[in-house]
N, C-alpha and C positions, 0 to 999 in steps of 0.2 A: 721596201724601196728598191728600185732596180737601176743600175747603171749599165747603159748599152751603147754600142757604137752606132754611127749612122753614116752611110756612104752617100746617100741622097736624101734631101729634105725638100719638100715643095711648099706652096703658099698655104695649103690646108694643114700643114703639119705632118703630113704623111711621110713615112721613112721607107726607104728601100735598102735592103742588105742582101738581097737574094738574086736579083737578075740584072745582068748588064750586057745589053746586045745579045749575042748567041750564047754568052756565058750564063748558065743557070747553076748557082751554087746552093740554092735551097736554103730555107729559113732556120733549119735546125729547131732549137728549142726557143728561138727568139719570139715567136708568136705566143706560146704558152706563158713566157715570162712577162712580156709586156701587157698581156691581156689580164693577168692576174695580179700584178703588183698595184699596190695603192698609190704609189708615185713613181714617176720615171724621169730619169735624167739621161738624155742622150749626150754623149761627149765625142769629141773629135775635132780635127782641124777645120778651119773655115773653107779652105780650098784643098785640093790635092795635085799630086804630080809635081814634085820638085820644090815644094814650099820649104822655105828656110826662115826661121824666126829667131831673133835674139832678144834678150832682155838686158837692158843696161840702165843703171840708176833708177830702177822701179818702173821703166817704161818698156813697152813692146815695140820692136821695130822689125818690120818685114824686110828681110834682106833679099829675099827672092820669092816672088808670088807663085803660087801653084798654078799650073796649066789648066786644071779642070775645075769647074765650078761644082759645088756641092749643093748650094741652095738654088734650086732651079724651079721653073713654072710648074711641071708635073713630073712626078717620079716615074720610072719605067715600070716598077711594080710596087704595089702597096704591101710591105711586109708588116707595117704598122699603120693603122688608119687613124689619122689626126681627128677627123670629123666624128668617128665613133667614140674616141677617147674624150673629146669635148662634149659630146652629148651626154656621156656618163659622168661628167665633171671630174675626170681624172686629172690631177695635176701632172703637167709635163713641162720639162725645161730642156733647152737645147743649148749646151755650153760649148763654146769654142775658145780658142787661145785669145780671140780679140773681142768677142762680144757674147752676149746671152739673150736667148729668146724664150718667150713663154707662150704656150698654146692657149688660145682664146677660141671661142666659138666662131669668131670672124676670120681666124687665121693665126699667123705668128705675130706676136708683139715684141719689138726690140725693147729690152728693159735695161740692159747694162752694156758698157763698152770699156775696153781696157784703156789704161792710161798710155798715151803716146799713139794711139790709133785715130787716124782721121776718119770720121764718120762717112763722108761722102766717097773718098777716094778708096778707103781700105774696106768698106763694108757695102754701102749701097750700090756702088758702081760694079760690084762683083756678084750681084744677085740678080736672077731672072725675073724677080718680082719685088714689088715695094712692100716691106713689112708694115704692120701697123706701128705707128709712132704717136702715142697720145700725149707724151711730153718728152723733154729732152732725156735721153737715156742716163741712167745714173753711172757713176764710174764704179768699175768692178773694184772690189776690195783691194787697196794697193799692197797689202801685206802678202798677197799672192805672189807678186812679182818681186819680192825681196828675199835674200837668203835666209834671214834669221826666222826663228820659230814664230808662228802667227799668234800664238796664245789663245787658241780656241777654247781649251778647257776652262780658262779664266772667264771667257765670254759666256760660256754656257752656265757657269756657277754664279755669275754676277749680272744676270739679265735684270734690267730695272723693272720694278713692280709694275709700272704702267705699261710695259710692252708685255707683261704676262696676262693682261686683262682685255679681252676682245668682245665685241658685240656684233651679231649678225642680225641686222633689222628684218631681213626677209624671213628668217627662220625664228625671229625673236629668241635667239639662243645667246646666252652669255657664257663664254668659255674662260675659265680660270685655270691657267697653266702654272701650278706650283712645283712642277718637276725641278728637282735639284735645288729648290729654295731652302735656305737656312734662315729661320727667324731667330735672331739673335737678340732683339731688344724690344722694349715696348714702343720705341719710336717706329720700329718696323710694322707692328700691328696697327698703330695709328695711321701709318701711311697707306696701308692696305685698305683700312676703313675709309679714309678721306677719298681715295681714288674710286672706290666702288660707289660711294655716294654721289660723286661728281659725274660718274658715267650713268647711273641708274635712275637717280632722282628726277632729272629733267625729262625722262621717258614718259612718266606719268602712268606707268603700267607695270605689272610684274613680269618677269622674264623667266624662261626655262634655263636652267644653269647646270653645267657639268664641270666638275672639278678634278683635275689631274694631281694626285698626290704622290706620284712616283718619286722615290728618293727624296721626299720631303723631310726636313728635319726642323726641330724646334728646341730651344734650350728648356730643360725641365721645369724651370721655375716660371716659365711663360705659358704653359700648357692651359692653365685655368683662364688666363686672360685672353688667350686666342680662342678657346672654346666659347667664351662669352662674345667675342666678335662674331663667330659663326652663327650663334643664336640671334644676335642683333640683325645681321644682314639678310637673315631668312625672311624678314618683313618685305624684301624686294624681290623675293623668288616666288614664282608660281609653282614650279617643281624643281627638284634638285637631285642629281645622282653625283656620286664621288668614286673614284677608283684609285687603287695602288696595288703593286705587287707585293708590298711588304705586309706580311702577316701580323707583325708586331704592331705596326702602325694602324692597321685595321682594328685590332683589338683595343689599342691604347685610345686612339681618337674616338672610336666608336662608343667606348665606355663613357668618355667625357661628354659626348653629345646626348647620349642616353640620359644622363643626369640632368640635362637642360632640356629635356622634352623635345629633343631634335632627332628625327629619324636617323638611327645610328648605322644603318647598313651601308658599307663601303664595298664596292665591287672589286674583283681582281683584275679586270681588264677594261679598256676603254670601250671594247665592242659591247660588253655586257652592260656597262653603264649607259651607253647610247640606246641599247634596246630597251632597258628599263625607263629611260627618260621618255622614249617614244610611247611607251605603254601609258605612262602618266599623262602624256599630252592628249592621248585618246579619251 
């Protein structure tokens, strides 16, 4: 994942950081970094040249607007090609102090707005093009604009089970994200089972599945029960690969799966697991 600045952004999601009128500053390593990163987040202010922003009571207030627009109809030079990134399905976000855009094949989609910001006056009126707005933009996380800690660690460790399971209908791919999950009770296992059934039974077909076990943990007395669950849900899977960087977990969980006649191999990385899954699909 790469975090990069953006001096100019246009309606196709192109970014310019290298040429401004007669001034040519060059791209440096910008192109190599942006071309090779799996995900890109461009960050910077919404306007430039004298912009002054304040945050009060959890809301953003524009004290003085910048003189120069950064979201323009066409950038002077394409240091980053939005169209090429969209064609390659490279996830790209454009994050400013007042709003967030996401790159789509059709261009930039406005997806979030900061509390206290007026959509028409503070965003749309200061752009040379109209972004895609499929629905009302969500509010940016209000914790960003408050002084106390955001509690991100707790968010990462306590992600609800139903948010960890996703299904891509186009690829017929079921992704199980158990990273940082700690299974502490039989109720946790029953919850996992119920959600998988509710998602996959109505499909009426088996799915290709990949499971992320990075930093996965489970109470020792629940290993057998959890392994039984894995064997049970295999009835919904056409092919399955799993991965974790933990050597101990690969050995422990692999042994338990082997006892239940479930293919025990667990890969070290997501890339290897994906390659193996593609091979199985063929």
